[in-house]
N, C-alpha and C positions, 0 to 999 in steps of 0.2 A: 251490328257494326258499331264500333266505338266512335263517338262524336268528340272531336277536339273542342273543349269548351272555349278556347281562345277564338274560335271562329263563330261562336254564338253571340249575337248581339241582341240584348234584351232592351226593348224600347219601353220606357216608362213615362207616360204623359202625366204631368202633375200640375194641378191648379189649386193653390192654397192648401197644400198637403204638408205644411211644415211639421205638424205633430207626428206624422206617420211615415213620411217618405224615407227617412234614413233606415228605420227598422224594416221597411219593405225591401230595400235594395241590398242590405248587408248580407242576407243569406244567398243572394244571387252572386255576389262577389266571392263569397266563400267557395262557391262551386267553380269559380274560375271564369265565369261569363264576363263578356264586355257589356257594361251597362250604359245606356244612353238615356239620361233624364231630360225631358223637354219641359221646361218651366213655361207654362202657357199663360204668361202675363200675371203671375201670382202677385198679390199685394201683401202677403204675409212673409214669413221667414223660410219659405220653401228652398230658396237658393242657398241661404246660409246654412240650412240644416245639412247640406251635403259637403260642407267644408271638410277637407282632409280625407275624403273618400276618393279612390281612384276610379271615378266615373267621368264620362263625357257629359258636360252640362251645356245644353242649348237653351236659348231663351227667346220667346216671343215677346216683343215689347208691349203688346196688348193681348187680352184674352181672345183667342180665335175659336176655341173649342177642341174637344178631345180628338175628333177626327183629323183636324189640322195638325195637332201635335203629333199624332201617330204618323201622318204622312211626312212631316218634317224629320222625325226620328228614323223612319224607315229609309228615306232617301239618304240620310247621313250614313246609316249603317251599311247600305249597299256601296256607297262611295268609299267607305273604310275597308271594304273587302269582305264583308260578312258572308259566311257560308249559309247561315240560317238566321232568320229574324224572328224574335218572339215579342208579342205584345203582352204587357203585364201591368196591371193597375197599381197605383201608388198608395192606395188606402189601406193596405194590409189584408185584403180579402183573399188574395191569391197566395199560393205556396210555391216556393222555389223547388220543393221536392217533386212537384208535378211536371216540371219542365222536361226532364229526361224522357218521360213517357210520351210527350208530344213530339220530341225530336226523333225517337226511335223509328217510326214508320217513314219519316223523311229521309233519314240516313240509309234506310234499307231500300230506298227507291220505290216504295209502295204508295207514296202520296206526295202531293205538292204542298198541301195545306193540312195541318192538324188542328182541329177545333176542340177546345176544352168542353167537357160536359159534366155537370154535377148530378146527372141522373143515371149514369152507367153502373154505379155501385150503390147498394142500399144505404150504406153508412154515410155516403155523401148526400144522397137525396134527403135523408132524415135531417140534415143540417139546414135545409131550405125552409123558411117559415111557410106555413100552410097557405096564407093568402098569396104570397109571391109565387108559390108553386103552381097555383091555379092559373095565374096570369101568364106565367111562362109557358104553360101547356097550351094556352090559347095562342100565344105567339108562335109556338112550334107548328100548330095546325095551319095558321095563316101563311107562314113562310113556306111550308111544304106545298100548299095548294098553289101558290103563286110563283115559286121558284123551282119546284121539283126537287128541292133539297130537303129530305125528310130527316131532320136532326132530332136528337133526343133532348136538346137544350136550345134555348134562344137567348141571345144577347149575353153570352159569356165572353168577357173581355180577355180571357187567356187563350192565346192561339199561337201557332208557330208556322212558318212557311220557309220554303227553300229560297235561295238567293234569286233564282229565276222568277219565282212568283212575286217576291218582294220588289224586284226591279220593275215588274210590269204593273204593280198596283198603283193606281192613281185615284186617291180618294177625293171626291169633290164635295161630299157632305162633311162640312167642317165640324159639326157637333155630334150629338149622340146617334144620329141616323147612319153614321158610318158603319155601325155593326151590321145593319141590314144591307148596306151597299156592298160590303165585303162578300156577302152571299151571292149577290148579283155578279160580282167579278168572278167568283168561282164557277157559277153556272155558265156565264157567257164565254169565259176563257177556256172552258172544258178542263179546268184544273181537277186533278184527282184529290179527293179529300177523305179524311177519316176523322173519327172522334176519339178522344182520349179521356180517361177518367180524371177529374180534377175536383178538389175540395174548395168550397167557398165559405169563408168564415164570416158570419153575419154578426160581428161584434158591434158594440154601441157606436163607436166612432164612424165606422163604415155606413151604418144605417142612417146616421145623422147627415153624413155627407152625400150619400147616394141619391141618385135620381129615382123617383117613384117608378114602380113597375108599370103603372098605368100610363105614365108619360112615355116611357120607353116603348110600350106597345103601340101607342098612338103614333109616335114618330115613325116607327117601323112600317106601320100600315100606310101612312101618308107617302113615305118614300117609295115603297114598292108599287103603290098605285100609280104614282107619277112616272116611275121608271119603266114599268112594264106596259103601260097603256098609252104612253105618249107617242 
């Protein structure tokens, strides 16, 4: 089934991503998607870097965290009539060419949420640094045991959801733990999910900006422990 790109809203949370955000969103615009950039209280030129681009620009007056930015952007996209909502990082690690693969199972009615995975294709898996690959595998095991969602990847920020799922999503974890919280929403909501191959580029800028895999794993474990056992 063909997806009308005008109904696809790509939410891009951005905090101090001035050097990268424009290059990250331009390929999305070329595909005809609606782009919503949420400037999460940046103190650099993130806002100005988007001047002249046909994107929706939202701004938090202070830094609240990536989870909060995604919630703000997702709610806005739903209000604007989005048929599908995509989450996409601003640092240049994600590829616009991977978005159609995420949307296809949603448009076919086969899933409510499509999660990006860098381990479904060997050429993508080889792009993941060895140390990070090991930590991600640990995260996969932990999430599988505690949520029942046996993914091939953990903490991949590229995902897509139907309008219905996006409208129901209520992220309470403002910062990086939102990635694990989304898995809990999928499990508890009984949402149908699939994984779709995605490539993640580990270039120098993204590595410098990115959160360490160890911190991401610790955050996820803490969140899941509190949510599942409270």
